[in-house]
N, C-alpha and C positions, 0 to 999 in steps of 0.2 A: 623585501622585492618582491616581487611580482612576474618572474618571466613571461607571461602568456601577456601581459599589457603592458606601455608605454603610460598610461594613466587609468585612475581611477577614483571612483568615490564607496564609502561603507554606507547601505543603508541600515543590514544587521549585523550584531556581530554579540556571539559569546565565544565563551573560552573553547567551544567546539564545533562553529561553525561560525563562515560571517557570508551573509550575501550583499555581494557591491552589484555596479554596474561598470564595468572595464572599454575604456578605448584603447586602439591599440593601428596603427598604418602602418602598409608597404608603400614602395617608392616605383615611378615610372621608368620606363624600358622603353628605350629608341630602340626602333626597326633595325639594322642595318645589315650589312654583309653575314646573317646568321640565318636561323630555322625561318625565324618571322622578315624574313626580307621582303617587303614592298605590303607588307599585312599592316593594320592601322600599329600604331605606338600604346603601349600598355599603360594607361595613366596610374598614376598615383590612389594605392587601395586602402578607403576605410572603414576600420572593423565595430561597431559598440554595439553590447547588449550585455546582459545580465550574466553572472558570474557565481555559482557555490562551490566555497571553498572549505576541505572537511578537514579540520585538524586529527590528525591520526596520534601524534605525539608531538609533545613540549613541553621539554624539562625545566622551562621559563628560565632565567637567570641564576646560577651555581658561582661557587670559587673557579670552575674551568672551561663554564660560558655558556652558553646555551644552544642548545641541538632541537631542531624541529622536521617534521614529515607531516606534507601534504599534499592533500589531492587538490587537484585544478576542474571545475566541471563547468567551461563557458560555452554559451552558444550566442553568434554573433552575427547580427544584418550588416553584412557585405557590398560595398558600394566601389565605386569608380568613379575620380573628377579629374580634371582637368583643370582646377578652379572659377572654371568658368559655367560646368554644367555637370549637373551629378546622374549617376547610374542606377540604378540596384541590378545586381545581382544575381544575391541567392543568401543564404545563410551559412555557417560552417560551425562542428562541434569538434571543439580540441583539448579533451582531457588529460591530464598532465600529473605525476604525480614527481613531486620538488622535496630536495633535501638543504636544509639549511645551519649551516656551521657557522657562532660566532666566538669569537674569544674577547674574553673580559680584560676590562684596562686599557687604557691609553697608549700606542695608537692603535683607532679599529680596525679591525681586522675580523673579515667572514669569506667565507667562499660556498656556493651553492651550484645542486645541480639537480638538472630538470631533464624527465624523458616525455616527450610528447607526441601522442599521435593527432591527427588530423583526419575529419571528415566532412566534405561540401557536397551542397546540392550542384543538380545537373549546371544550372547559371553560373555560377564561380567557377566549376568545371570548366564549362565553355569560352571561358575569357581566356581562359590560358593555355587551352590545349583545342578548342575547337578550330578548322579549316574548314571556311564555308568553299563550294564552287567557285567561287570568283579569285576566288585566292588559288587558287592549285597549282599547281606546274608539274613538268617532269618527274622531279625528283621531293616532291610537296603534295602528298594525293589530297582528297577531300577527306575530313573526318571529324563524325559527329561523337562530339567528348558526351560522357555518361557523369549522371553522381556518382558518391560514395569515396574510399579511400584513397585520401591525397599526398597523405605521406607521415612519416615519421622523424622526431629530431630527437636529437639529446648537445644538452647547453650547459656547459661548466662554464663558470663564470666567479672570477676573487676582485675582492675588493679591497682596498690599503688604503689607510685614513694617512695622508700627507699632513697636513695641519688639520687646527679644527673643523675648517672651512671648507679644506680642498680634499679629495679623497680621487684614488687612481682605482679604474674599473680594466680587467684584463679578463676578455669573452672569447668561448672558443665552441663551435657552433659546428655538428655534423647533423647534414638531413641528409636520409634514404627515400629515394621514389621508387624501389624495386618493388614490384606487386601493385605498382596504384593502380587506381580503375583504366586509366588512360595512358599505361607504361606503352600502348604501340603505335601511339599519337606520333605523327611525325614532327612534333612541335615539343618533343619529350627528349632529350638528348643525352642527360647523365645521370642514371640514378642514384649516385652520390655525388653531396657537393662537402665543401669543405670553408669556412669562412673563420678569421680572428681579426679581431678590433681592440683595440684601447682608444678608450673614452678615460677624462675626468669632467669632474662636477665641482662646480666652486660655490658654494652657498653663501648670498649675498645677505638673505635677512634670514632669523629665525622666528617663529611666535614666542612669546611669554613664561606660556606651560608648553613643556617637554611633558612626551610619551611616557601613559604611566608605568609602564615597564622597563623604560629606559633605552628600548629601544629606537630606532629610527632607522 
């Protein structure tokens, strides 16, 4: 599992390193009676670019299962789209360290924890935090965002196999924006945010050839 992306294609893979192209996406946000009231809505964001993965430790499959510690180094181009047009925003760098523990046998069970920080170029920061003079109000002064540190997040995920083709995921995500480059922006509302999600994955088809290390 790669907590830094929703999809990826591996280009180079060795026991120590992996190089791939990964894809991630954000979601749109409508402006209502909040800090962005009267400003343009935030569209869906798309991120794509190369990622270097360094495998610091991999126990391989043993009687006790498998343990992996990895460093992820993705650099992605970021754009915003309303699915009618596309706007290039800039780039982000999101280094992360992730630990994954898997237990052997059936039903398959695993958990992972990831700590990541994000740095973004000015165009990306402008998209979220800049207030142009046109949209300035008495309570929302004009603000010129700058590139730099965007935030840090901690993610903990658990996975449980319910049936061979049906898996349940529980995920908790803590995000800290304290000390970020634009924490004095009038659009910066909270230093800490929390999110908890429950999701399920049903696999309709599998390839005849399974993963060489028994992983999935």
